[in-house]
C-alpha positions in Angstrom: -44.0 -4.6 21.5 -41.3 -2.4 22.4 -41.9 0.4 24.7 -41.8 4.1 23.7 -38.9 4.8 25.8 -36.4 2.2 24.1 -37.9 3.9 20.4 -37.2 6.9 21.6 -33.8 6.0 23.1 -33.0 4.3 19.4 -34.2 7.0 17.2 -32.5 9.4 19.4 -29.2 7.1 18.5 -30.1 7.7 14.9 -30.3 11.5 15.1 -27.0 11.6 16.5 -25.8 11.2 13.1 -27.5 14.4 12.4 -26.1 16.1 15.5 -22.8 15.8 14.9 -23.3 17.7 11.2 -25.2 20.4 13.0 -22.3 22.9 11.8 -21.0 24.6 8.7 -17.7 23.9 10.0 -18.4 20.1 10.7 -20.3 19.9 6.8 -16.6 21.5 5.3 -14.7 19.2 7.1 -16.3 16.3 5.6 -16.1 17.3 2.5 -12.5 18.1 2.5 -12.1 14.5 3.8 -14.4 13.1 0.8 -11.0 14.0 -1.1 -8.5 11.6 1.4 -7.1 11.2 4.9 -5.3 14.9 6.5 -3.7 15.8 9.8 -5.5 18.1 12.4 -3.2 20.9 11.3 -4.0 20.7 7.8 -7.7 20.1 8.3 -7.5 23.4 10.6 -5.5 25.4 7.9 -8.1 24.4 5.1 -11.4 25.6 7.2 -9.6 28.6 8.7 -9.8 27.2 12.1 -7.6 27.1 15.1 -6.2 23.4 15.7 -8.3 23.5 19.1 -11.5 24.6 17.3 -10.7 22.1 14.4 -10.0 19.1 17.4 -13.3 19.6 18.8 -15.5 19.5 15.8 -13.6 16.1 14.5 -14.1 14.8 18.0 -17.9 16.0 17.6 -17.9 14.0 14.1 -16.5 11.2 15.3 -18.5 10.5 18.1 -21.3 10.4 15.9 -19.8 7.8 13.7 -19.1 9.8 10.5 -15.2 9.9 11.2 -11.7 7.6 12.0 -8.5 8.8 13.4 -5.1 7.3 13.6 -1.9 8.6 15.1 1.7 9.0 13.4 4.2 10.3 15.8 2.7 13.6 17.3 0.4 13.7 14.5 -3.5 12.6 14.4 -4.8 11.8 11.1 -8.7 11.6 10.5 -10.9 10.1 7.7 -14.3 9.4 6.8 -15.5 6.3 8.5 -16.5 4.7 5.1 -18.2 5.6 1.6 -21.6 6.0 3.0 -20.2 8.9 5.0 -19.3 10.6 1.6 -22.8 9.4 0.4 -24.8 10.6 3.0 -22.7 14.1 2.2 -23.6 14.0 -1.2 -27.2 13.6 -0.3 -27.6 16.2 2.1 -25.9 18.3 -0.2 -28.5 17.7 -2.9 -31.4 18.1 -0.5 -30.4 21.4 0.5 -29.7 22.4 -3.1 -33.4 21.6 -3.7 -34.9 22.8 -1.0 -33.4 25.3 1.2 -34.1 28.7 0.4 -31.5 31.0 -0.7 -28.7 28.4 -1.4 -28.7 29.0 -4.9 -27.5 32.9 -4.2 -25.3 31.8 -1.3 -23.5 29.7 -3.8 -23.2 32.3 -6.1 -22.0 34.7 -3.7 -19.1 32.4 -2.7 -18.6 31.0 -6.8 -19.1 33.7 -8.5 -20.9 34.3 -12.0 -20.8 31.0 -13.5 -22.1 31.9 -17.2 -18.9 31.5 -18.5 -18.0 27.9 -16.9 -19.3 25.1 -18.8 -19.3 22.2 -17.8 -18.9 18.5 -18.6 -20.3 15.5 -17.5 -19.0 12.4 -15.8 -19.9 10.1 -19.1 -18.8 12.7 -21.1 -15.5 13.2 -20.0 -15.0 9.5 -19.6 -15.3 8.7 -23.5 -13.6 12.2 -24.1 -10.7 10.7 -22.3 -10.6 7.3 -23.8 -10.6 9.0 -27.0 -7.6 10.8 -26.2 -8.9 14.5 -27.3 -8.8 15.8 -23.9 -5.9 17.0 -21.2 -7.7 16.8 -17.6 -6.2 19.2 -14.6 -6.4 17.8 -11.2 -6.4 21.5 -9.5 -7.1 20.7 -6.0 -3.7 20.5 -3.8 -1.1 18.2 -4.9 -1.6 15.9 -1.3 -5.3 15.4 -2.4 -4.3 14.4 -5.9 -1.7 12.1 -4.3 -4.7 10.0 -2.1 -6.8 9.7 -5.5 -7.4 11.0 -8.7 -8.8 10.5 -11.9 -6.8 8.2 -13.8 -4.4 10.1 -16.5 -5.2 13.6 -15.2 -2.5 15.8 -14.4 -1.8 17.9 -11.2 -1.9 21.4 -11.4 -2.7 22.9 -8.2 -4.8 26.2 -8.6 -2.2 28.4 -7.2 0.3 26.7 -9.5 -1.9 27.2 -12.8 -0.2 30.1 -14.0 3.2 28.7 -14.5 1.8 25.9 -16.2 0.1 27.6 -18.8 2.9 27.8 -21.5 3.2 23.6 -21.2 -0.5 23.0 -21.8 -1.2 22.2 -25.9 -3.7 24.9 -27.0 -5.3 22.9 -29.8 -6.9 20.4 -27.9 -9.8 20.7 -25.0 -8.8 21.6 -21.3 -10.6 20.2 -18.4 -10.3 21.2 -14.6 -11.6 19.3 -11.6 -11.6 19.7 -8.0 -13.2 18.2 -4.6 -17.0 18.7 -6.0 -19.5 21.1 -7.1 -19.3 23.8 -4.9 -15.4 23.7 -4.9 -14.3 26.9 -6.6 -10.8 26.0 -7.8 -12.5 24.4 -11.3 -14.3 27.3 -11.7 -11.6 29.9 -11.1 -9.3 27.3 -13.6 -11.7 27.3 -16.0 -11.9 31.6 -16.0 -7.6 31.8 -16.2 -7.5 29.1 -19.2 -10.7 30.8 -21.3 -8.9 33.9 -20.5 -5.8 32.4 -22.1 -7.3 31.3 -25.0 -7.9 27.7 -24.4 -11.1 25.5 -24.8 -11.6 25.4 -21.1 -14.4 23.4 -19.3 -14.9 21.8 -15.5 -16.5 18.5 -14.7 -19.7 19.0 -13.1 -18.9 17.6 -9.9 -15.4 16.4 -8.2 -13.2 13.4 -7.9 -15.3 12.1 -5.0 -18.8 11.5 -7.3 -16.3 10.4 -10.1 -14.7 7.7 -7.8 -18.1 6.7 -6.5 -19.5 6.3 -10.1 -16.7 3.4 -10.4 -14.9 5.4 -13.3 -11.0 5.0 -13.7 -9.0 6.5 -10.7 -5.3 6.3 -9.9 -3.4 6.7 -6.7 0.2 8.5 -5.9 1.7 11.6 -7.2 
């Protein structure tokens, strides 16, 4: 029979993963790295933190077993330790959406009014891609597109969307996607496209969920 102290130590060890995620900025880093590997400096820019603060958060996540790192010259790059980390983040996010009071209001304050933003699920989008009746736009930053994207999608970062509008066919459906269900880029893209007369919707979640579902993906610019 195991002793109480040993069991306490074991479960304290399990809890290290939870402790590593006990910060909104660290959760945001995990969400970002679900898109692919990034340098410390890139992560700092994305989460609007200093490099020093970002490095502190990254080390905490690495100690909790959630991240791996590598050095390339003077730069350090971080990535999720494995696919289970992305699955953990998805499960945590789903539980919070169902059980944390007021989270829907927090999401609405960030994402804006979504009544005019129609969504399509992964299976529906896959079928439409196969039939050739849809244009798919990846509106994440180009580095994330290069790390992995939905097969056949065009890279149109949200900051470049307006200058690409003239090249989009006006007689087909346009579906935008980004990092996940709480990524504002796809919502903003759909609003802009609809204002310009396009039949536009967004993928219900994002690239990481598409990839984990085993749907077709590609790598490279």
